C-alpha positions in Angstrom: 68.4 102.3 133.5 70.7 101.5 136.4 74.3 101.3 135.5 74.9 97.8 137.0 73.0 94.8 135.7 71.5 92.8 138.6 69.6 89.7 139.5 66.5 89.9 141.6 68.8 89.5 144.6 70.9 92.4 143.4 74.2 90.7 142.4 75.9 91.3 139.0 76.6 88.2 136.9 77.1 86.9 133.4 73.4 86.1 133.0 72.4 89.8 133.4 75.2 90.8 131.1 73.8 88.6 128.4 70.3 89.8 128.9 71.5 93.4 128.8 73.3 92.8 125.5 70.2 91.3 124.0 68.2 94.2 125.1 70.7 96.7 123.8 70.8 94.9 120.4 66.9 94.9 120.2 67.0 98.6 121.1 69.6 99.5 118.5 68.2 97.2 115.8 64.5 96.8 116.3 62.8 93.7 114.7 59.6 94.2 112.9 56.6 92.6 114.7 57.5 93.1 118.3 59.0 95.4 120.9 60.7 94.5 124.2 61.7 96.4 127.3 62.2 95.9 131.0 59.3 95.9 133.4 61.6 97.5 136.0 65.1 99.1 135.1 66.6 97.3 138.2 65.6 93.8 137.1 67.0 92.3 133.9 65.0 89.2 134.4 61.4 90.6 133.7 60.6 91.9 130.3 57.5 93.5 128.8 56.8 92.4 125.3 54.4 93.8 122.7 53.7 91.6 119.7 52.0 93.3 116.8 49.6 90.8 115.1 51.3 89.5 111.9 49.7 90.7 108.6 47.4 88.3 106.8 46.7 86.2 110.0 43.8 86.0 112.4 46.0 88.2 114.7 46.5 91.1 112.2 45.8 94.4 113.8 46.2 93.0 117.4 48.5 94.4 120.1 49.4 91.4 122.2 51.0 92.1 125.5 53.1 89.6 127.4 55.8 89.2 130.0 59.0 87.3 129.5 60.4 86.0 132.8 63.9 84.7 132.9 65.1 82.2 135.4 68.4 82.9 137.3 69.9 79.9 135.4 69.4 81.7 132.0 70.6 80.8 129.3 70.9 77.2 130.6 67.1 77.2 131.2 64.4 78.9 129.2 62.3 81.9 130.1 58.5 81.7 130.5 56.3 83.8 128.3 52.8 84.8 129.7 50.4 86.8 127.7 48.5 89.5 129.7 46.3 90.1 126.6 43.5 87.4 126.7 44.3 84.7 124.2 42.3 81.9 122.5 44.8 79.5 121.1 45.6 75.9 121.5 49.1 76.6 122.6 48.2 79.2 125.3 47.0 78.0 128.7 43.9 79.7 130.2 46.2 81.7 132.5 48.1 83.2 129.4 51.3 81.0 129.7 52.5 80.1 126.3 53.3 76.4 125.6 55.8 76.2 122.7 58.7 73.8 122.2 61.4 76.5 122.2 60.5 77.4 125.7 60.5 73.8 127.1 63.5 72.7 129.2 66.4 71.1 127.3 66.5 67.4 126.8 64.2 64.6 125.7 60.4 65.1 125.9 59.1 62.4 128.3 55.8 62.3 126.3 57.6 62.0 122.9 55.9 65.0 121.3 59.1 66.9 120.7 62.7 66.2 119.6 65.5 67.5 121.8 66.6 69.9 119.1 63.1 71.6 119.0 63.4 72.4 122.7 65.3 75.2 124.5 69.0 75.6 123.6 71.3 78.2 125.3 72.0 79.7 121.9 68.3 81.0 121.7 67.9 84.7 122.1 64.9 87.0 122.9 64.6 87.6 119.2 64.6 84.0 118.3 61.9 83.3 121.0 59.7 86.1 119.7 60.1 85.2 116.1 59.0 81.6 117.1 55.9 83.1 118.8 55.1 85.3 115.7 55.5 82.1 113.6 53.1 80.3 115.8 50.6 83.0 115.5 51.0 83.2 111.8 50.0 79.6 111.3 46.8 79.1 109.2 45.8 76.2 111.4 47.2 75.9 114.9 48.8 72.6 116.0 46.3 70.7 118.1 48.4 67.6 118.8 49.4 68.4 122.4 47.3 71.4 123.3 47.7 73.6 126.4 44.1 74.8 125.8 42.1 71.7 125.0 38.9 73.6 124.4 40.5 75.9 121.8 42.1 72.9 120.2 38.8 71.1 120.0 37.2 74.1 118.4 40.0 74.4 115.8 39.3 70.8 114.8 35.4 70.8 115.0 34.3 74.4 114.4 37.1 76.5 112.9 34.7 79.4 111.9 33.7 79.9 115.7 37.4 79.7 116.6 38.3 82.4 114.1 35.5 84.6 115.3 36.7 84.3 119.0 40.2 85.1 118.0 39.2 88.1 115.9 37.1 89.5 118.8 40.1 89.2 121.1 42.3 90.9 118.6 39.8 93.8 118.1 39.6 94.2 121.9 43.5 94.3 122.1 43.7 97.0 119.5 41.0 99.1 121.3 42.7 98.7 124.6 46.1 99.7 123.1 44.6 103.1 122.2 42.7 103.7 125.4 
């Protein structure tokens, strides 16, 4: 790693120091269920994430790759998480972007689905974000109230057996690709 934390523009600031501390903490004290590292040692704002499918869930045995992209305004604004592993889940858009309350900008939800306290708060860390993602994937029945993927949500409601089969196929493929 480079000795100076930097933004995409190259300047040192408190945002990169905060991200560096979080990365160092995760490196020193890994959390079961995921790993995190930088995409490029010179950019603290782009992280590679590997989520290991939680036991006793549809995602068990999966190796789900994602990218966590932090805005320059972090921690005042949340990062974005985008899966590079294909996902079939009501809370994941077709392009892989995760839609979860903790990653929504702070404040009131204009549509009334979320309370302000469920949304992004500057006290959240990479660990709390990824624990929320693992919790989301561990749910027996995904929330279909305000879906990012309407087709997956409809399938959860009307044909859960087919939904489960699709998820298990993607998980199996992710495990095979992890060992290629």
